[in-house]
C-alpha positions in Angstrom: 19.5 16.9 5.2 19.3 15.8 8.8 21.4 18.4 10.7 24.7 16.8 11.5 26.1 20.3 11.1 24.2 21.1 14.3 25.3 18.1 16.2 26.9 20.2 18.9 23.3 21.3 19.8 22.7 17.8 21.1 25.6 18.3 23.5 24.2 21.6 24.7 20.8 20.0 25.2 22.4 17.2 27.2 24.1 19.8 29.3 20.7 21.4 30.1 19.0 18.1 30.8 21.7 16.3 32.6 23.8 18.9 34.3 27.0 18.0 32.5 30.3 19.7 33.5 31.8 22.4 31.3 34.7 20.0 30.4 32.3 17.3 29.2 30.3 19.8 27.1 33.5 20.9 25.5 34.4 17.2 24.7 30.9 16.7 23.2 31.2 19.8 21.1 34.6 18.6 19.8 33.1 15.1 19.1 30.3 16.8 17.1 32.9 18.6 15.0 34.8 15.4 14.3 31.5 13.6 13.4 30.6 16.2 10.9 34.0 15.8 9.3 33.7 12.0 9.3 30.3 12.0 7.5 30.7 12.1 3.7 28.8 14.0 1.0 26.1 12.5 -1.0 26.6 12.1 -4.8 22.9 12.2 -5.7 20.1 14.5 -4.5 16.9 13.7 -6.4 13.6 15.6 -6.6 10.6 13.6 -5.6 9.0 11.8 -8.6 5.4 12.7 -7.8 2.6 11.6 -10.0 0.2 8.7 -10.5 1.4 5.2 -10.2 -0.3 2.3 -12.0 -2.5 4.8 -13.8 -5.5 3.3 -15.5 -7.5 6.5 -15.9 -9.6 5.9 -12.9 -9.7 8.2 -9.8 -6.5 7.6 -7.8 -6.1 7.1 -4.1 -4.2 10.2 -2.9 -1.0 9.6 -0.8 0.8 12.4 0.9 4.4 12.1 2.3 5.5 14.7 4.8 8.5 15.2 7.0 12.3 15.4 6.7 15.1 13.9 4.6 14.1 10.3 5.5 10.6 11.0 4.2 12.1 12.5 1.1 14.5 9.6 0.5 17.8 11.5 0.7 20.6 9.0 0.1 19.2 6.8 -2.7 21.0 6.5 -6.0 17.9 6.6 -8.2 14.4 8.2 -7.7 12.7 4.8 -8.0 14.3 3.8 -4.7 12.6 6.6 -2.7 10.3 5.4 0.1 7.3 7.4 -1.3 7.7 5.8 -4.6 8.1 2.3 -3.1 5.0 2.8 -1.0 2.9 4.4 -3.8 3.6 1.4 -6.0 2.9 -1.1 -3.3 -0.4 0.6 -2.3 -1.5 0.7 -5.9 -0.9 -3.0 -6.2 -2.7 -3.8 -3.0 -5.6 -1.4 -3.8 -5.8 -2.5 -7.4 -6.3 1.1 -8.3 -3.9 4.0 -9.1 -2.2 6.0 -6.4 -1.3 9.6 -6.7 1.9 10.4 -4.8 2.4 14.0 -3.5 5.6 14.7 -1.5 5.5 17.7 0.8 8.5 16.6 2.9 11.6 18.8 2.8 15.1 17.7 3.8 16.2 19.4 7.0 12.7 19.9 8.4 11.9 19.9 12.1 8.3 19.4 13.4 7.9 23.2 13.3 8.3 23.0 9.5 5.6 20.4 9.4 2.9 23.1 9.8 3.5 24.5 6.4 3.7 21.1 4.8 0.3 20.2 6.3 -1.1 23.5 5.1 -0.3 22.4 1.5 -1.3 18.8 1.9 -4.8 19.4 3.2 -5.6 21.4 0.1 -5.2 18.2 -1.9 -7.4 16.1 0.4 -5.2 13.0 0.7 -6.8 9.7 1.6 -3.6 8.6 3.5 -0.6 10.4 4.8 2.9 9.3 5.9 4.9 11.5 8.2 8.5 10.8 9.2 9.9 13.5 11.5 12.0 14.0 14.6 15.8 13.6 13.9 16.3 17.3 13.2 14.3 18.1 16.3 17.0 16.3 18.3 19.9 18.1 16.6 18.3 21.5 16.7 17.4 21.4 20.4 13.7 21.5 19.9 12.2 20.3 23.3 10.6 16.9 23.4 7.3 18.3 24.8 7.0 21.1 22.2 8.0 18.8 19.4 5.4 16.1 20.4 2.6 18.7 20.8 3.3 20.2 17.4 3.2 16.8 15.8 -0.1 15.9 17.5 -1.7 19.1 16.2 -0.7 18.4 12.7 -2.0 14.8 12.9 -5.3 16.1 14.1 -5.5 18.5 11.2 -5.1 15.7 8.7 -7.5 13.4 10.5 -10.1 16.3 10.5 -10.3 16.1 6.7 -10.7 12.3 6.8 -7.1 11.4 6.0 -5.6 8.3 7.6 -2.2 9.1 9.1 0.8 6.9 9.7 3.8 8.5 11.6 7.2 6.9 11.5 8.6 8.1 14.8 12.1 9.5 15.4 14.8 7.0 14.3 17.5 6.0 16.7 20.5 8.4 16.2 22.6 6.0 18.4 23.1 3.7 15.4 25.0 6.4 13.4 28.6 5.2 13.8 30.4 8.3 12.7 29.0 10.0 15.8 31.5 9.1 18.5 30.8 8.2 22.1 29.5 9.6 24.4 27.8 11.9 21.9 26.2 8.9 20.2 24.8 7.7 23.5 23.2 11.1 24.2 21.7 11.1 20.7 20.3 7.6 21.3 18.7 8.6 24.6 17.2 11.8 23.3 15.8 10.3 20.1 14.2 7.5 22.0 12.6 9.9 24.4 11.2 11.9 21.5 9.9 8.8 19.8 8.1 7.7 22.9 6.4 11.1 23.2 5.5 11.1 19.6 3.9 7.7 19.9 1.6 8.9 22.7 0.4 12.1 20.9 -0.1 10.4 17.6 -2.3 7.8 19.2 -4.3 10.5 21.0 -4.7 12.4 17.7 -6.1 9.4 15.9 -3.0 8.5 13.9 -1.0 5.3 13.8 2.6 5.5 15.1 5.3 3.1 13.8 8.5 2.8 15.9 11.3 3.1 13.3 13.8 2.8 16.1 12.5 -0.5 17.4 11.8 -2.0 14.1 14.8 -0.9 12.1 17.7 -0.2 14.4 18.7 -3.9 14.9 18.9 -4.5 11.1 20.7 -1.2 10.5 23.3 -2.1 13.2 23.8 -5.7 11.8 24.1 -4.6 8.2 25.6 -1.1 8.7 27.6 -1.0 5.4 24.5 -2.0 3.3 21.9 0.0 5.1 23.5 3.4 5.1 24.2 5.6 2.1 27.6 7.0 1.1 27.3 9.8 3.6 27.1 7.2 6.3 24.2 9.0 7.9 21.1 8.7 5.7 19.7 5.3 4.7 20.7 3.6 1.4 18.3 2.1 -1.0 18.3 -1.1 1.1 17.7 1.0 4.2 14.7 2.7 2.6 13.3 -0.7 1.5 13.5 -1.8 5.1 11.6 1.3 6.2 9.0 0.9 3.5 8.6 -2.7 4.6 7.5 -1.8 8.1 5.3 1.2 6.9 3.3 -0.5 4.2 1.0 -2.5 6.4 0.0 0.4 8.5 -0.6 2.6 5.4 -2.8 -0.1 3.9 -4.8 -0.1 7.1 -5.3 3.7 7.4 -6.1 3.9 3.7 -9.0 1.4 4.3 -7.5 -1.4 2.2 -7.6 -4.0 5.0 -10.9 -3.5 6.8 -10.9 -4.9 10.4 -7.2 -5.6 10.4 -5.4 -4.4 13.5 -1.7 -3.3 13.2 0.5 -5.4 15.5 3.8 -4.0 16.7 5.7 -6.4 14.5 7.9 -6.1 11.4 5.9 -6.5 8.2 7.4 -10.0 7.5 5.3 -11.2 10.5 2.4 -8.8 10.8 1.4 -8.4 7.2 1.2 -12.2 6.7 -1.9 -12.1 8.9 -3.7 -10.1 6.2 -2.2 -10.9 2.9 0.1 -13.7 1.8 3.6 -13.1 0.3 2.3 -13.8 -3.2 0.3 -10.5 -3.0 3.2 -8.4 -1.7 4.9 -6.0 -4.2 7.8 -7.6 -6.1 10.5 -5.6 -4.2 9.1 -6.8 -0.9 8.8 -10.4 -2.0 12.5 -10.4 -2.8 13.4 -8.8 0.5 11.6 -11.4 2.6 12.3 -14.4 0.4 
């Protein structure tokens, strides 16, 4: 899981970066303790249902999913709701060929842990890869520069084997309501700094960054009860649908399914319509944007 148990590390990072007084650091540590107590436990922790989707016996397009708990899909109530499954099914429909899903993501991972995940992924020679990483870097005090450089290196490794890479950058921790202020504001600032750094290194490495904070935070804030799982920290099934919705179009592009189409910095409901009409969207996405 994303490391709420280490939330006080955010306070210590803020103290280092912003010169906070000892009294304020103590307040933030106490707020971290209260936030951990306020966030509930998940009822379901599912293994990733890897395998071939829409199998017709032909050679499948290989999709690798790497990163942390958001890449895994922690918080759903059924494996079919995991983002990797949603995207594998949608890619298979768009490609009109089977897609093999391989999940290397591990809950609780930081960008340092991404190295071993990429080690395993490159052996399978995926055609497209999705990486979602960063939230645990914030809570574990991994520096922005170090985190970004590590991510850029791993994206380059995947690109070197001809794999198209989409990176969902660090989500906005400022939308997690059980985290009290001012700790939530510090998490917000730090996570957006990391997301900006990730965006730059991913572009330089030949990957395609997608700002989960910019594209998802407004909807998560407006529909907080629906978009978060029972632990009030990880996304719910509806939250993962929203995430898959903004990641599908970029994945189609890097997988070579939409030649010549340039990804615009817009939600899928606007951008994807430039390439494919709603009648060709997967069923779950048609319902979402009806």
